[in-house]
C-alpha positions in Angstrom: 123.0 92.5 86.8 120.7 93.6 89.4 121.3 97.4 88.2 119.8 96.5 84.7 117.0 95.1 86.1 116.4 97.4 88.5 116.7 100.3 85.4 114.2 98.5 83.4 111.5 98.2 85.8 108.3 99.8 84.4 106.4 102.6 86.1 102.6 101.8 86.8 100.1 105.0 86.3 100.3 106.8 89.5 96.9 107.8 91.5 96.3 111.3 91.9 97.7 113.2 94.9 95.7 112.3 98.1 93.8 115.4 99.8 92.5 112.7 102.8 93.4 112.7 106.5 97.3 111.6 106.8 98.3 108.4 107.9 98.1 107.6 111.4 101.7 106.2 111.1 101.4 104.8 115.2 99.0 102.3 113.7 101.5 100.9 111.6 104.3 100.7 114.2 105.6 97.2 115.2 108.1 96.8 117.9 108.9 93.4 116.9 110.8 94.5 113.7 114.5 94.3 114.7 114.4 92.1 117.4 115.6 89.0 115.1 118.7 88.4 112.7 122.1 86.6 113.5 125.7 87.9 114.2 126.5 90.9 112.0 122.8 91.3 111.2 121.3 91.1 114.3 119.2 93.8 115.2 118.7 94.1 119.2 115.9 96.0 119.1 113.5 95.2 122.1 109.6 94.9 121.8 108.5 96.0 125.6 106.6 99.3 126.5 108.1 102.7 126.9 107.1 106.1 126.1 109.2 108.3 123.6 113.0 108.6 125.4 111.5 107.0 128.5 113.7 106.3 131.4 111.6 102.8 132.0 111.5 100.7 128.8 109.9 97.7 130.6 110.5 94.4 128.7 111.5 90.5 128.7 115.1 89.8 128.5 114.9 86.3 126.9 117.4 83.3 126.4 117.2 79.6 125.3 116.3 76.7 127.3 119.5 76.5 128.9 119.8 80.1 129.6 122.3 81.4 127.2 121.7 84.8 126.1 125.1 85.5 124.0 125.7 89.2 124.6 125.8 90.1 120.9 122.3 89.0 120.2 121.3 90.8 123.2 121.6 94.5 123.2 118.2 95.0 124.2 117.9 92.2 126.5 115.2 90.0 123.8 116.5 87.8 120.7 113.6 86.4 118.6 115.0 83.3 118.0 114.9 82.8 121.9 112.6 80.1 123.9 112.4 81.5 127.6 111.9 84.7 129.2 114.0 85.1 132.2 112.8 88.5 133.5 110.3 91.5 132.7 113.3 94.3 133.3 112.7 97.6 133.8 115.9 99.6 131.9 116.8 98.9 128.2 119.1 100.5 125.4 117.5 100.1 122.3 119.6 98.0 119.9 123.2 98.6 120.9 125.7 95.5 120.2 126.8 95.2 123.9 124.7 94.7 126.8 123.9 96.9 129.7 121.1 97.7 132.3 118.1 95.0 132.5 117.6 96.6 136.2 115.0 95.5 138.4 113.7 92.0 136.9 110.4 91.0 138.2 109.0 87.4 137.2 105.7 85.3 137.9 106.8 81.9 139.4 104.7 78.8 141.0 106.5 78.1 143.8 104.2 74.8 144.0 102.6 75.0 146.9 100.8 77.7 149.0 102.8 77.0 152.2 106.1 76.4 150.5 108.7 78.9 150.5 110.5 80.3 147.4 113.5 77.4 146.4 116.9 79.3 146.3 117.3 77.9 142.8 114.1 80.4 142.4 116.0 83.6 142.8 118.1 83.2 140.0 117.4 83.4 136.2 117.6 79.7 135.4 115.3 78.7 138.1 112.7 81.4 137.1 112.6 81.5 133.2 109.8 80.4 131.6 109.1 79.0 128.2 106.7 81.2 125.7 105.8 81.2 121.7 105.5 84.4 119.8 102.1 82.8 118.9 100.9 84.6 122.0 102.7 87.7 122.1 101.9 91.0 121.2 103.3 94.3 121.2 102.6 98.2 120.1 103.3 101.6 121.0 103.6 101.6 124.9 102.0 98.1 125.5 103.4 94.4 125.5 101.5 91.6 126.5 102.7 87.5 126.6 101.2 84.5 127.6 103.7 82.2 129.8 103.7 78.4 128.8 104.6 77.4 132.2 103.6 78.9 134.7 100.1 79.6 133.2 100.2 83.3 133.5 99.4 86.1 131.2 101.7 89.3 131.6 100.7 93.0 130.4 103.1 95.6 130.4 102.4 99.6 129.9 104.5 102.4 130.7 105.1 106.3 131.4 108.3 108.2 131.6 109.3 106.4 135.0 107.0 104.1 135.6 105.8 100.7 134.7 102.2 99.0 135.6 102.0 95.2 135.2 99.1 93.0 135.4 99.7 89.5 136.0 96.7 86.8 135.1 97.4 83.8 136.9 95.7 80.8 135.6 96.0 77.1 137.0 99.1 77.9 139.4 99.5 76.1 142.2 101.4 79.1 144.3 100.9 82.4 142.3 104.2 84.3 143.0 106.1 87.2 142.2 109.8 87.3 142.5 111.8 90.5 142.2 115.3 90.1 141.5 117.7 93.1 142.5 120.7 91.0 141.3 118.9 91.0 137.6 120.9 92.3 134.9 121.8 91.9 131.2 124.4 89.1 131.0 127.7 91.6 130.3 127.0 93.5 133.7 126.7 92.4 137.5 125.0 94.3 140.0 127.7 95.1 142.8 124.8 95.0 145.5 122.0 96.6 147.1 119.1 96.4 149.6 115.3 95.5 149.2 112.5 96.1 151.8 109.5 94.6 151.7 106.2 96.0 153.8 103.8 92.9 153.3 100.8 94.7 154.9 100.8 97.5 152.6 102.1 95.3 149.5 104.8 97.3 148.7 108.2 96.6 148.2 111.5 98.8 147.6 115.1 99.1 147.0 118.3 100.1 145.5 120.6 98.4 143.0 124.2 99.2 141.4 124.4 98.4 138.1 127.8 98.0 136.6 127.0 97.0 132.8 128.7 96.4 129.6 129.1 100.2 129.1 128.1 101.9 132.1 130.0 102.5 135.2 128.7 101.6 138.4 125.0 103.7 139.2 122.6 103.2 141.8 119.0 102.5 140.7 116.3 102.8 143.3 112.8 101.3 142.7 109.7 101.2 144.5 106.7 98.8 143.7 103.4 98.8 145.1 100.6 95.8 144.6 97.0 96.3 144.4 96.2 92.9 145.8 97.3 92.0 149.1 99.9 89.4 149.6 99.6 86.2 151.5 103.3 85.0 151.9 106.4 86.8 151.5 110.4 86.5 151.6 113.5 87.7 150.9 117.0 86.4 149.6 120.3 87.6 149.2 123.8 86.1 148.8 126.5 86.2 145.8 127.1 84.4 142.4 128.1 80.7 142.9 130.7 78.6 140.8 128.7 80.2 137.6 125.9 82.5 137.2 123.1 79.6 137.9 124.6 78.2 140.8 122.2 78.9 143.8 124.3 77.8 146.9 125.4 81.3 147.9 121.7 82.3 148.1 120.0 82.5 151.4 116.3 82.6 151.2 114.5 83.9 154.5 110.7 83.0 153.9 108.8 85.6 155.4 112.0 87.9 155.9 111.0 91.6 155.0 114.7 92.6 154.1 117.6 91.6 152.2 121.3 93.5 152.0 124.1 92.8 149.9 127.1 95.4 150.9 127.8 97.8 148.1 131.1 97.4 146.7 133.3 100.4 145.8 134.0 101.3 142.2 137.8 100.3 142.6 137.1 96.9 143.3 139.0 94.8 140.3 137.0 91.8 140.1 133.6 92.4 142.3 131.4 89.7 142.6 127.8 89.4 141.3 125.5 90.6 144.0 122.1 88.3 144.1 119.6 89.7 146.5 115.6 90.4 146.0 112.2 89.3 147.4 109.1 88.0 146.7 105.3 88.3 147.4 103.1 85.2 147.2 99.3 85.0 146.9 96.4 82.5 147.1 95.8 80.0 144.5 92.7 81.5 142.0 93.9 85.2 142.7 92.2 87.4 140.7 94.3 89.8 138.2 97.5 91.3 140.1 98.7 94.4 139.3 101.8 95.8 140.2 103.0 99.7 139.8 106.9 99.9 139.5 109.0 103.5 139.8 112.3 104.1 139.1 114.9 106.9 140.1 118.5 107.3 139.3 118.7 110.2 141.9 117.4 108.7 145.1 114.7 106.6 147.0 112.5 109.7 147.4 112.8 110.2 143.7 111.3 106.6 143.4 108.6 107.7 145.1 107.6 111.0 143.6 108.2 109.6 140.2 105.5 106.7 141.7 103.2 109.8 142.9 103.7 112.0 139.7 102.5 109.0 137.2 101.6 105.9 139.0 98.0 107.1 139.4 96.1 104.4 137.9 95.8 100.4 138.0 94.1 100.2 134.3 96.7 99.0 132.0 94.5 100.1 129.0 94.2 103.7 130.4 98.1 103.8 130.9 98.7 101.9 127.4 96.1 104.6 126.0 98.3 107.4 127.3 101.3 106.1 126.2 99.7 105.6 122.6 98.8 109.0 122.6 102.2 110.2 123.4 103.5 108.4 120.0 101.0 109.3 118.5 101.8 113.0 118.8 105.4 112.4 118.4 105.4 110.4 115.2 102.6 113.0 114.2 105.1 115.3 113.6 105.8 113.9 110.2 102.6 113.9 108.1 102.4 111.2 105.0 99.6 110.3 102.5 99.4 107.7 100.2 102.6 104.8 100.3 102.4 101.1 100.2 101.3 99.6 103.5 104.8 97.8 103.9 106.6 101.2 103.5 104.2 102.7 106.3 105.0 100.1 108.7 108.7 100.5 108.0 108.7 104.2 108.3 106.4 104.5 111.6 109.0 101.8 113.0 111.7 103.6 111.8 110.5 106.6 113.6 109.4 104.7 116.7 113.1 103.1 117.0 114.5 106.9 116.5 113.1 107.9 119.6 114.2 105.1 122.4 117.3 107.0 123.0 119.4 109.4 124.4 117.6 108.4 127.6 115.9 110.7 130.5 117.6 110.5 133.4 116.0 113.0 135.3 113.1 112.4 138.0 110.0 114.2 137.3 110.9 117.2 139.7 113.8 117.6 137.7 116.8 116.2 139.6 119.6 114.2 138.6 122.6 112.6 138.8 125.6 114.5 136.8 128.6 113.2 135.7 130.5 114.7 138.8 128.4 112.3 140.7 126.3 114.7 142.2 122.7 115.4 142.5 121.6 118.5 140.3 118.5 120.2 139.6 117.7 121.3 136.2 114.9 123.0 134.6 114.9 120.8 131.2 114.8 116.9 130.6 118.2 115.7 131.2 119.1 113.0 128.9 122.3 110.9 128.8 122.8 107.1 127.0 124.0 109.2 123.5 125.5 106.8 121.1 126.9 109.5 119.2 129.6 107.5 116.6 126.1 106.2 115.6 123.6 108.7 115.6 125.3 112.0 114.9 124.9 110.4 111.0 121.3 110.1 111.1 119.4 110.1 114.2 120.3 113.7 115.8 119.8 115.3 112.4 116.4 113.5 112.2 115.6 115.4 115.7 116.7 118.8 114.3 114.5 118.5 111.4 111.3 116.8 113.0 111.5 117.2 116.7 113.8 120.4 117.3 112.5 121.1 120.6 113.4 117.7 122.0 116.7 118.4 120.8 117.4 121.3 122.2 116.5 119.6 125.4 119.4 117.0 124.5 121.6 119.8 123.8 121.5 121.3 127.1 122.4 117.8 128.7 125.3 118.5 127.0 126.0 121.7 128.5 125.3 120.0 131.9 127.8 117.7 131.1 130.4 120.2 130.0 129.7 121.9 133.5 130.0 119.0 135.6 132.6 117.0 134.0 134.4 119.0 132.0 133.7 118.0 128.1 130.8 116.3 125.9 130.9 112.6 126.0 131.8 110.3 123.0 129.3 107.7 123.9 127.8 108.5 127.1 126.3 106.1 129.5 124.0 106.5 132.6 125.9 108.6 134.7 129.5 109.1 132.8 131.1 108.4 129.2 132.0 104.9 128.5 134.6 105.9 126.1 133.1 103.6 123.5 134.4 103.9 119.5 136.5 106.6 118.5 135.9 110.6 117.4 134.3 113.5 118.7 131.0 112.7 117.4 129.1 114.9 119.8 130.7 118.0 118.5 129.3 117.2 115.4 126.2 116.7 116.8 126.0 120.3 118.1 127.8 122.1 115.6 125.4 121.1 112.9 122.2 121.4 115.1 123.6 124.9 116.3 124.2 126.1 112.5 120.6 124.7 111.9 119.2 126.9 114.1 119.0 125.5 117.3 120.4 127.8 119.6 120.1 129.1 123.6 120.8 125.9 125.1 124.2 126.4 126.6 126.3 126.9 123.2 128.1 129.7 125.1 129.3 126.9 127.6 129.8 124.1 125.2 131.7 126.0 122.2 134.5 127.4 124.0 135.7 124.3 126.1 135.4 121.8 123.1 137.2 124.0 120.7 139.8 124.6 123.3 140.0 120.4 123.9 140.2 120.1 120.0 142.8 122.8 119.5 144.7 120.9 122.3 144.7 123.8 125.0 142.7 121.5 127.3 143.1 117.9 127.7 139.7 116.7 129.3 139.0 113.4 131.5 137.0 111.7 128.8 135.8 112.0 125.5 138.8 113.8 123.8 140.9 112.4 121.3 144.7 111.3 120.8 147.5 113.8 120.9 146.5 116.7 119.6 150.2 117.8 118.8 150.8 114.7 116.9 147.9 115.4 114.9 149.1 118.6 114.0 152.7 117.9 113.4 152.1 115.0 111.1 148.7 116.3 109.4 147.1 112.9 109.8 147.3 110.2 112.8 150.3 108.1 112.2 149.3 104.4 112.3 152.8 103.5 114.7 151.4 106.0 117.1 147.8 105.7 117.2 145.3 102.7 116.5 142.8 103.0 114.0 144.7 105.5 112.5 142.6 106.0 109.4 139.5 106.1 111.4 140.8 108.5 113.8 141.5 110.7 111.1 139.1 110.9 109.1 136.3 111.1 112.3 138.3 114.1 113.6 138.4 115.8 110.3 134.6 115.7 110.1 134.1 117.3 113.6 136.9 119.7 112.9 134.8 120.8 109.9 131.8 121.4 111.9 133.8 123.0 114.8 135.5 125.6 112.0 132.1 126.6 110.8 130.7 127.7 114.4 134.3 129.2 115.0 134.2 131.2 112.1 130.5 132.5 113.2 131.5 133.3 116.5 134.3 135.5 115.2 137.4 133.1 116.2 139.6 133.2 113.0 142.4 131.7 114.2 140.5 128.4 115.7 138.1 128.3 112.7 141.5 128.6 110.3 143.3 125.6 112.4 140.5 123.6 112.4 139.5 124.1 108.9 142.9 122.9 107.9 142.6 119.7 109.9 139.6 119.3 108.6 141.4 118.0 105.2 143.2 115.8 107.2 141.7 112.6 105.6 143.2 113.8 102.1 147.0 112.9 103.5 145.7 109.0 103.8 145.0 108.5 100.0 147.1 106.9 98.4 146.8 107.0 94.8 148.9 103.9 94.1 146.5 101.5 95.7 143.3 104.0 95.6 142.3 103.8 98.9 142.7 105.8 102.4 145.1 103.5 104.6 147.6 104.1 107.4 150.7 106.0 107.2 153.7 105.5 109.3 155.2 108.8 111.2 158.0 108.5 108.5 155.6 109.1 105.5 155.5 105.6 104.0 152.2 103.7 103.9 151.1 100.9 106.2 150.5 97.8 104.0 146.8 97.0 103.1 146.8 93.3 101.7 143.1 93.4 101.0 141.1 96.3 100.8 137.7 93.9 101.6 139.2 92.6 104.8 138.7 94.5 108.5 141.9 96.0 109.3 143.0 97.8 112.6 143.7 100.8 110.5 139.8 100.9 110.4 137.0 100.8 113.2 134.3 98.0 112.2 135.2 98.3 108.3 137.5 98.1 105.7 139.0 100.1 103.1 136.3 99.9 100.2 134.1 101.6 103.0 136.5 103.9 104.6 137.4 105.6 101.3 134.2 107.6 101.2 134.2 108.8 104.6 134.2 112.6 103.7 130.3 113.7 104.0 131.9 117.0 105.3 133.1 117.3 101.6 132.0 114.8 99.0 132.9 117.1 96.1 136.6 117.8 97.4 136.3 113.6 97.6 135.6 113.0 93.7 138.9 115.5 93.3 141.0 113.1 95.1 139.8 110.2 93.6 140.6 111.8 90.3 137.4 113.6 89.2 133.7 112.9 88.9 133.6 110.5 86.2 136.3 108.2 88.4 134.1 108.5 91.5 131.4 107.8 89.7 132.6 104.6 88.4 133.8 103.6 92.0 130.5 104.3 93.4 129.0 102.0 90.5 131.5 99.3 91.6 130.7 99.4 94.8 127.1 98.8 94.8 126.8 96.2 91.7 129.6 94.5 93.8 127.4 94.6 96.8 124.3 93.6 95.0 126.2 90.6 93.6 127.7 89.9 97.2 124.4 90.3 98.7 122.6 87.0 96.4 125.2 84.7 98.4 126.2 86.1 101.5 125.4 84.8 104.8 123.4 86.6 107.4 125.7 86.3 109.9 128.6 87.9 108.1 129.0 91.8 106.7 129.4 93.0 103.6 132.4 93.4 102.1 131.8 96.6 100.0 129.0 98.8 100.9 127.6 97.6 104.5 124.3 98.9 105.8 124.7 97.2 108.7 127.3 99.6 110.1 127.0 103.4 110.1 130.3 104.5 108.2 129.0 103.4 104.9 125.4 105.1 105.5 125.8 107.9 103.5 127.4 105.9 100.0 124.5 105.3 98.0 123.3 109.0 98.4 126.8 110.0 96.9 125.5 109.4 93.3 123.5 112.6 93.0 126.3 114.4 93.9 128.2 113.3 91.5 126.1 113.9 88.8 124.0 110.9 88.6 121.0 111.3 91.0 118.8 108.8 89.2 121.7 106.3 90.1 121.1 107.6 93.5 117.5 107.0 93.4 117.8 103.5 92.0 120.4 102.5 94.9 118.7 103.9 97.7 115.5 102.6 97.0 117.5 99.0 96.5 118.7 99.6 100.3 115.2 100.2 101.5 114.1 97.0 100.0 116.9 94.9 100.5 118.2 95.8 104.2 114.7 96.7 106.0 111.8 94.6 106.2 109.0 94.0 108.1 109.6 90.9 110.5 111.5 90.3 113.3 115.0 90.8 111.5 114.2 93.6 109.3 116.8 95.8 110.4 120.0 95.0 109.0 122.7 94.7 111.8 122.6 96.9 114.9 120.0 99.6 114.7 122.3 101.6 117.3 120.2 104.0 119.1 118.0 104.4 116.0 121.0 105.3 113.7 119.5 102.9 110.7 115.9 103.6 111.5 116.2 107.7 111.0 118.1 106.5 107.6 115.0 104.9 106.7 113.1 107.7 107.7 115.4 110.4 105.6 115.0 108.2 102.6 111.2 107.8 102.9 111.3 111.7 102.8 113.2 112.0 100.0 116.2 113.7 101.4 119.5 112.6 103.4 121.6 114.9 105.6 125.4 115.1 104.9 126.8 115.0 108.4 128.5 118.1 110.1 126.8 120.2 107.3 123.6 122.1 106.4 123.3 120.2 103.2 120.6 117.7 102.2 121.0 115.2 99.2 117.8 114.7 97.1 116.5 111.4 96.6 112.8 110.7 96.0 110.3 110.1 98.5 108.2 106.9 99.3 105.0 108.6 99.6 102.8 110.8 97.4 103.0 113.8 100.2 105.1 114.3 102.9 105.2 117.4 105.5 106.5 118.6 108.6 106.2 121.8 110.3 109.2 124.3 110.1 109.9 127.5 111.7 108.1 129.4 109.0 105.2 127.2 108.0 105.3 123.6 106.5 107.6 122.0 104.3 105.9 119.9 101.8 107.2 117.0 99.8 105.2 116.1 96.7 105.8 113.4 94.4 104.3 111.9 91.0 107.0 109.7 90.5 106.6 106.0 91.7 109.3 105.4 94.0 110.1 102.1 92.8 111.3 103.8 89.4 114.0 106.4 90.4 115.6 105.5 86.9 113.3 107.2 85.2 113.3 111.0 84.5 112.3 113.2 87.2 111.7 117.1 87.1 112.1 118.8 90.4 111.0 122.4 91.5 111.4 124.4 94.6 108.3 126.5 95.1 107.2 125.8 91.6 110.6 126.9 90.2 113.1 124.3 88.5 115.5 123.2 90.8 118.6 121.4 89.3 120.6 120.8 92.0 120.9 117.7 93.9 120.7 119.0 97.2 119.0 121.5 99.4 120.3 123.8 102.4 118.6 123.5 105.9 117.3 127.3 104.9 115.3 125.7 102.3 113.3 123.3 104.6 113.1 126.0 107.7 111.7 128.9 105.0 108.8 126.1 104.3 107.6 125.5 100.7 107.0 122.7 98.3 109.5 120.1 96.7 107.8 118.3 94.0 108.9 115.5 92.1 107.2 115.0 88.6 107.8 112.5 85.7 110.5 114.3 83.3 109.9 114.3 79.9 
C-alpha cells in the first residue's frame, strides 16, 4: 500500500535553519500553472497580465484550429492544449468552471493589402484567430508575451488595475491592422449591444459593450484606447451573429467609417441576439512597434477616461511590467519563507498569486462603482465583486484574514454595500449582481469568521442584523437566501422530497448557522444565537447509522435510497456520500461521535485516503475521484481531520501526499478548477503548516514545507520553524509554542495574532 511506503520513507539529515534573506517568491510565480488539464481535472487559469485583484486581466482567449473552445475547459478563456489565439481580451475570472467576461477583444491581423478594407470574416473570431506555440510564449506576474505564427506579430501585454498596455511588433505583415471586437466575449456569453467611435486623427477608439455572460447578468463595460502611432486606414463594422457564431453574412463593414452601433437590448429579452460590432486601425507595411493603451470602466465612459489618465501614463511596457511585478512582490512578500525545494517554492508562489486574482476590483480610480441596485455610488474603499463564495469560504478568505487583513477588510466593506443596495450578501457575486450559483449562504461564513478573528469596523453593523433576520426567516431576500426557512425549522433538516440537493443544503446551512450563532452570542442576541446553534446540528439528523452515510431524508422521516455511495447523487452538490460524510468542519469532534467514536472515524479516514491512493493509480485525468476528491471544495479539509482524530502523523503524511499528487509545476499543475484560488489557498496553508476549519477560529496543525515561515500579525510576527523533513511526516515530531510543549493538534487565531514561535522538531 502507498501509505506503508510513505511511512517507511527515510528522513535525510536536515540543514541548519537558515539566516539569509527570505525567498523572493515573486521570482517563482508561473502563471502557466493551472492553464491545462482535462475534464474534471482542468485548471481553468489564465496566463495573461494583471495586478492583484485588478479589474483588467488582459489575456489571450484560445481555441483549436476550428474555433472550438468548450466552455468547461475555458473558464479563464485559455486552455493549454489549444493551438490558436482568438483575441486578447481585457476581463477574465480566474479558474471558474463556466465562461464569463472576455470583454473588449483586440487582435492583430493582416488585411492583405494596404488599400484593402477589412474583410467581414475578419470581424469574427474564426476570421482573425492566429496560430501560436508555447515555445514562443512567456508569462510572469503582470506581463505576458507571445509570438503569433501568422500573422507574424510579437504581442506583449502588461497591466495596471484599470488599464492594459499592449505592444505589437509587426514582422512581415502586408497590411498591419488592429481589430477591436466589441462583440467578443467568452463562448457561454454574448454582447447584447453597444457602440464604438473612432478618431483616427488622434488615434483613439472608445465605446461600450453590454456583457451577458455565463454567470453575470447584463452589465456595461466602457473602454477607451489610444495609440502611439497614427493609423493610415480605419473602419468600423456592425451587425449580428448569423446562422452560427462564425457566420459573417450579417456583418456590414464600413471602410473609413468612424462609428458603429448596435441597439442595446433590454434585460427582459428572452433570447437576445449576439451583437457584433467594432472598429479597426491599419498601418503602413514596415511600421515600427505599435503601442496601445486601453482603460476600462464598469461605471461610465468618463470613468474609463479618468482611469486612463490616472494609470495610462507611459508607453514603455517594461516600466508598467516592473510596476506590476513590484505590486506582486509586495503582496506575496506578506508571507516570508526560507529553505524548501524549488518545486515547493514555485507551487507556493503561484498559489499565492492565484489566490489574489478574485474578487475583482470593480470601482474606478475615483471610487465610483455600479452597485447591486444598478445605480452609481461613491465609495471610500475599493469595491469588489466576483465572489465565488461556495468555493472560497473554505480556504481563500481565511488566507486573506491571515496574510492580507487590510485587503480583506475592503472586501467585507463591499459586502456592506451589497446589503445596503441589494438587501443581502451574495451567494456568488458576478459583476453587478448575484448569480445565485451553487448553494448555501457562504458569505455569512466568510464575514462571521473574519469578524471573530478581529477584522472589524467594515460595516458589520449593517450586515449582521440583516443576514441574521434572513437566516431566521424573518426576511426573504431578493437573492442569496436559502430554501424555505420554516421547512428547515419544522423538520430539523431539509427534506429530500421538498428541497433539491437536500443533504448539501442542510450541511452548508449548518456551517453558516454555526458561524452566525457565535456572532449573535457576542452581540448579545441570545435568542438568535440559540436558534442558530440548534440549526448548526441539522447535519446530524441526516446521518443514517444503518448505511453509515449522510443521506437524503424525506419529510416523513424515511430515508432516500442511496444505491452507491461512490456515485454522484442529486441529494449532494457536485459530490457523493463518501465526500459529504465529512462536511462538518465547524465541529469535527461531534462528527466523530456521530460516526461511533474517534477510533471508528479514524478507520474511515484511513479507508478514504487509502482507497483514494489506490484509485489514483488507474484514474483517468478527466474523471473525478470517488473517495477523496481534491478537485472540488467539499473534500478539501478531509486529510486534516486525522490530527483531530488522534493521529497527526497520518495527517502529515496524507497532506503531503496531496501536495505532491494534486499540485505540480506544469500546465496541469492544479487538479480541477482552482475556483477563484480555493485550491491554491489550500496549498498555501499546507505549506505554512496549518489549516483553517471553516467558520471557526481554529487551525489544524500539519507540517510546514519550509525551514522557516513567517508573517506579520497584530502584535508582531508569527514564525513557524521546522527541523523536520516535510517528506517524513510519519516520523515522531515534537511541537512547541513559545518554547513550551504544545500537545494540542490545533491553534486558535488568538495564538497567531499574539505573535511568537511555533516549532516542529524531530521527536524521540
